[in-house]
N, C-alpha and C positions, 0 to 999 in steps of 0.2 A: 353813229353805233356805238352801242357799249360794248367792252371787253367781256368776252366770258367768265375773264377771273371773277368781275362783280358776282357770279354768281357762286363759284368756287369754296368752301372752305380752304381744304389746302390737298393739294396736289397728290397721285401717287408719284412716287422717282421715279419718271418717265422721260422718255427723248421728246424735245421740242415736235417734231411732226407729228408724236402722237399723244397732242396734250389733252387729248379726250373734252374737248368741248363737247358741251351738252345742248347749249341754244345759243341763238343769234339773239338778240335784243335791241330794237329801236324803240326811240321815243321821238315824236317830232311834232310841231305844229302847225298847220297850212295857213298857208300866205293868205294875206286879206287880201288880194287883189287875186285868188283862185277862181277859175270857172268851176261850175261843176263838170265832175270827172268821176267814169268809176275808180274806186278804191285800187284795184290791181293795177289797173297804167298809170293811175297817179306814181304809185309806190315803186314798181318796177323801174318808174323812169329817175327815181332817185336813192335807190338802195341798189350799191352795186352787189352783183351776186343771188339779187331775189327775183330770179324768174317769176313771169305770170304765172306759171303752172305751181310753182311754190309757192306763192301769194294765196293762189285759190285754196292750196291745199289745206294751208296754216287756218284762212277764212272756214273753211269747211268743218274744222277742229275746233274752233272758238277761240283762236291763238291771235286773233286781229280784232282790236278794240278800239272804237272811238270814244270817247269821251267815257271811257271806262266800260262800258257796255260793245260787246261783241255783235260783230256785224258780217253781213256777205260780201263778200268779192264784189258783186254787184252794188253795194253801195255808192253815191255819190258824194266825195267831199264836195265841202263847203269852210268858207273862210274860217279859222279861228278853230277849226276839229282838233282836239288833242288825238293824236295817233298813239297808240301802243302797240308792237308787235314783238310776239313770239316763235322764232320758226327753229325745229330740228335742225341742227347742222345736216349736211347732205353724209347719207348713210356710207362706212367705208366696207371696203369690200372683206368683212370678216365675219367669218359666221361663228356663234356660239353653239357651245356643247354644253347639253344640260348634266350638272354633275349634282350627287344628292351627297353636300358639303351640310352639316347642322348649322342650324340657322338662331341666334339666342334674340328671339322674340320678344321685344316689351310691351308690342301695345299691334294690336291687327283688327281692321275693320275692313267692309266694303271697297274701301276708297285709298288707303294706304297701309303701310305698317312700317313700324320704327322698333330699330334694331339696335343691339347694343357689340358694335363690331370689336374681335378680338387684337389685340395686336399681330401683327404676322399677314393679317389674312388683305391682300390686293383688292381693292374695291372692284376694277374693272379691267378686261382684257386691254392690253399694251406691250411696249414693245420689253420683250423678256418675260411677259406675263399673259399668254396665251389661255391657260386654262388654270384651275383652282382658284379664280375670283368669287369675290361674292355675287358678283352677274351671273357667273356660270352656275353659282347657288340657287340662286332667283329663277335664270330660268328653269330649273329644275322642280324647285318649290310650287311655281307659279306658270307650269307648262299650260293651262287649260285657257291662263286669260290672254285676250287677244293684244296685250300690251307688250309679253314677253313671248316674242319669237326669235330665230335664231337669225334673224335679218336687221335686229336690231342690237348694237353693240353695248348700249347704255340704255335697257330698256327700265323706266321708271325712274333711273337718276334723278334726283336736285342737286344734290350736292357730296361731298367725298371727303375724306380724313386721309392720310399720308398711310402706308404699308404698317408702319411701325407705331404711329397712334392708334389708341383704343378709345372706345365710345360709341356717343348715339349719332344714329343715321336716321332720317325719313326718306322712305321708299313708296312715290305713287303706285298705285295699282288701276288706274283709269287714267285716260287723256285728260277727264276736268281735272284731276287731281295735280297730275303734273303741271298744266298750265298754271292754277294757282297756285300751288307750292313756288314755282320758281319764281313768278311774279313776285311774292314773299321776301325770298331772299334778295331778288334783285333791287326791291325798294328798300330792303334793309329793315323791316318791319318785324324776322323773326328773332329773337332768342339764343344763344349760344354761348355757354362758359365753359371753358377748360382748366382744367387743376394741369400743373406743369411743376415739377421741381427743379427749380435751376442752382449753378452754381454762383458761389458769393452771397455777401448780406448787404440785402440792398439799402440806399442810404434811405428813401421814404416810404412811406408805407403803404404809398399810390402811387399812381403816377400814368401819365400816357406818352406811349412812345409814335410819334410821326416820322414818315420819310419813305419815300420813293421804292419801291419794291420791282426790283428784275434779275436776268439773268447773268450770273457774273461774266464778265469781259473775260477771266480767264479761265474758266470753270464752268462749262455750258450745264455740269450737273449739277449745282449748285445755286442759290440766289442770294443778294447782295441789297443792301441798303444803297441809292444814290443820292447826291443832291439834286432837292429840286428843278425840275427841266431839263434833267441831263437824259437818262433813264429810267425807264420802269414806268411801273403805277403807283399813284399815292395810296396809301396805307394808314390806318390808322389801330393800334390796339391801348386797350385800358390794362392797367394791372392793378393788384392787392394784394397784398402780402398777408398769408394765411397764416404761418407759422415761422418765426427765425430759427435756426437746427444748426446753427455756426457757423461753418462752413459753406450751407446751404441753405436755401430759403424754400417753403412751398408756396408758392403764388395762383392767387387767381386772375385769368384772361380773358377779357370779354372782346369779341371782334366789332369793329366798326367796317371793315371791310376783310374781302374773301381772299388777298393776295397768297400765293404762293408760298407754303411753307411758312406765313405770314408771323408766327408768335418765335419759331426757331430763328428767323431771321432777325426781328425784332429785339429779341433779348440777348442775343449774339451782339448786335448793335450797339445795345447800352452796357456791355463789358458782362454780362449775367446767363452764358448760353444753358441751355438745357441737358442737365446731367443724364452721361451718358450718350448726347446726340454726336454719331460719330461723322455728319455732315458736318455740323457745326462747329466741332471743337469740344464739343463736351465730353469726349469719351477721354478726357486727358484728365490728373489731376491739376486743378486751377487754381485753388485755393487749400489752406491747410499747413501742416510740418513737413518736414522731410524727413522725419523718423519711420522706421521700418514699420512697424508696427503701424502705422496710419496708411503706409502704402499700403498694406495689406489689406486691413481695412475698407479702404476704397474701391481694394479688387474684389472684394468681396462681393458689396455692393453692385458694382459692374456686371457681375455674375448674376445677380438676383433678377436684376433688369436690364437684360442687353439690348436694349433699343433705347432710345428718346423718351423721358420720363415724362408723357404728355397725354390726356386723359381729358376725351370731348363730356364733362361730366352734365350739362343739363341743354336740352334744347326746347324749345317752344316756337308755336306757330299757331295760326287759327285755321282751324279743320277747314277744307274747302267744300265739304256739302252742307257740315253744320254751322258753322259760323263760330262756333266754341272757341275758347281760347286751350291751346293743349302745352303742358308744360309736364316735362319729363325729366328725370333725374336717375342716375346710375350709380354704383358705388364704384370707389375704387377698383379697381382689377386686382389680384394676390400680389403681383409684381413689384405694383407700386408702392402700394398698402404694405407691403413688408420693407421695403426698403425706407420708407417714413421713420417705422417704428424703429430699425436699426440704427438711425440718424438720432431719432429721439434718443435711443439707450446713452451713444456717444454722448451725445453733449449732454447727458445726466451723469456719466464717470467721468467727464472732464471737471465736472461743477465740484463735484464729489471730491475731485483728486486737492 
């Protein structure tokens, strides 16, 4: 079984019991000695929690694939068959109330919608956030679509970003699109690029950060990097310095995996927390002078961007209906763009002095 974290970009800050898993993914190859057997029975004998009724429903929705082709639940497995399954997690008892919340729509067609999420908007209902979320907005704007009903707490969601991270999200409008897009995220064929402002001047212009990420053993609200094999799940982040601004750097981050708070945790791990990230220490003055004037400057910067300085700037995937590669980019939000300009001006004044 593949953990749902393989699918997710960055989780909202919620309790573990409300971790918002969207799908269960399974990949397996049928043993050479296997006799012909209905695939729903074969899988129910091998996958914990996968009842025949759930498997039959998944097959009816095209979510059970053999050798990359959808099959019916009556299909007889054969030795060497490569089976992939995508199943929705069982529904939680949570009604979604449609709310007329404006959406910043970048692109939309009959299969999907690409949104530019503002910082401060929670993606889906969870612990402490049962209304005012992106899902509540989607339920209102797409109330005529079968996929968006009050019984599904995560209609159309493929991936997420943190409440206080801004940027691009793709949402499916049909079951077929949801399956196709979720598999692309699972198989890591999507393209995702983030822009972050981090504390400190990185030694190298680019690099790769690796390290298992899991919930901290001391504080369950945050995540940390563990030595390989101890706790957590493997994670890989590639970074490149875009601009050096003295005591802070503007960096581009590309994700190979989608662990919870991955960029935030990995950058802290190498000693460069995101600017004003209150969960990971970036809301303190970590570089610079002790002068009162400088401390006031940083306080003004924090006030300009009262969140972690992270933006999901680029998103790419293959369109589930047309097969066309789609690439979307969004401009930096005003708060991040303005604080970058402020640091540029500070650096220019330092050089001029």
